[in-house]
Every structure is written in C-alpha cells, then in structure tokens.
N, C-alpha and C positions, 0 to 999 in steps of 0.2 A: 897437578894440579886438584887439591879431594874436593868433596861433595864441597867442604863447611868453609874452606877457600870461595869457592866459584860462587859461594851466596855471598859474603862479605864483597867483594866483590861486585856482585852487580848492588847486592844492598846502598853498596857508598857511590856507582859512579849510577845510577838507574834515579837514585833518588835522590842526585844530585848535591851527598853529606861532603861539603867540601872540609869541612874541616878535622875531616874523620877519618882515618890510612886505613884499610880491608883491617891490617894487620891490631890496631889499637883492641877492634869490635871484639869479647869475650864471646866464648861460643855459650853460657847460661847468663850473660848481660841483656834485661828489660833490655828488646829493641823500641819500646814506641813507650813515650815518660819523656820525665825532665835531658835525662841524658846525648842522646839522640837528635831528642823536635822533632822527630816524627811522629805523624799527624791518622785524621782517620784518611785522608786523600789520601798520605800515603801506602799507610794501608791497601789501599783498592789500586795507586799504581804494585806492591809487591805482587797482588794475590794476581796480578797482567803478565807478569813478567815470568815468574814463576810455571804461568803456562806458557809462555812464548820459551821460554829456555828449556821446562821442566817436561814442555806437557801433560802439568797434573793440573788438576781443576778443584779450586777450595769452594766448595755451593753452597757454601753458608755466612751467614756473620757470628755465629756461634761457634760455628765449626773453623772459622779463620778464628776469631779469640785467642782458639788457644793454640794453633798452629802459628800462627808465629809470635808467638813469645821470644822466643833465642830464637838461633843459626841453630842448634844441637836439635830443636823443636818442630823446627822446619824443615835440617835434613832428616830426622825422625820419618816425618809424613811424604818426605818422596820417597827415602829406599824404601821403607814400603807400600807405595802404588809403579816405581815402575816392577816390585817385587809382584804383584798379582796381576 
C-alpha cells in the first residue's frame, strides 16, 4: 500500500467518512470544504492521526493549513520529515 493509499484509508476510517471510499479521494482533491464535509475538528483529529501513524508533528495552525490541503500535500510533508 502506498503512502497516499494509507492516507486515504486513515482519512476515511479515522474521520468517519461513511459515504466516501478511499479510492474516491483524488490526490489533489481539497480535503476541507463542501465535498467531504471536513471541518476544524476533523483537522485536529487528522493532525493526531498523522502523529500516531507516521510520527510527524504539525506545529501550528498556519503550517497545518498548508499541509492539510490534499493527500499530495500531506504525503509530501510526511516524506520530507521522514527523510530528515
């Protein structure tokens, strides 16, 4: 399973997206807004799940806003942190 596939699985399962399948999330789809119905509470949960599953920490809200835009931006952040 690729990193992006793992992220999609985490988003669907841990954020309880009952009407969305992981494969329905495009790599560049905006995660927050109307399509998936994610909000600021989901952002906090997603930050927690990223730390739990990948050991990466998002330090503040402005950093999180740019990282949590899409599966691609999250994957790039994780890959960069794991290389360091």
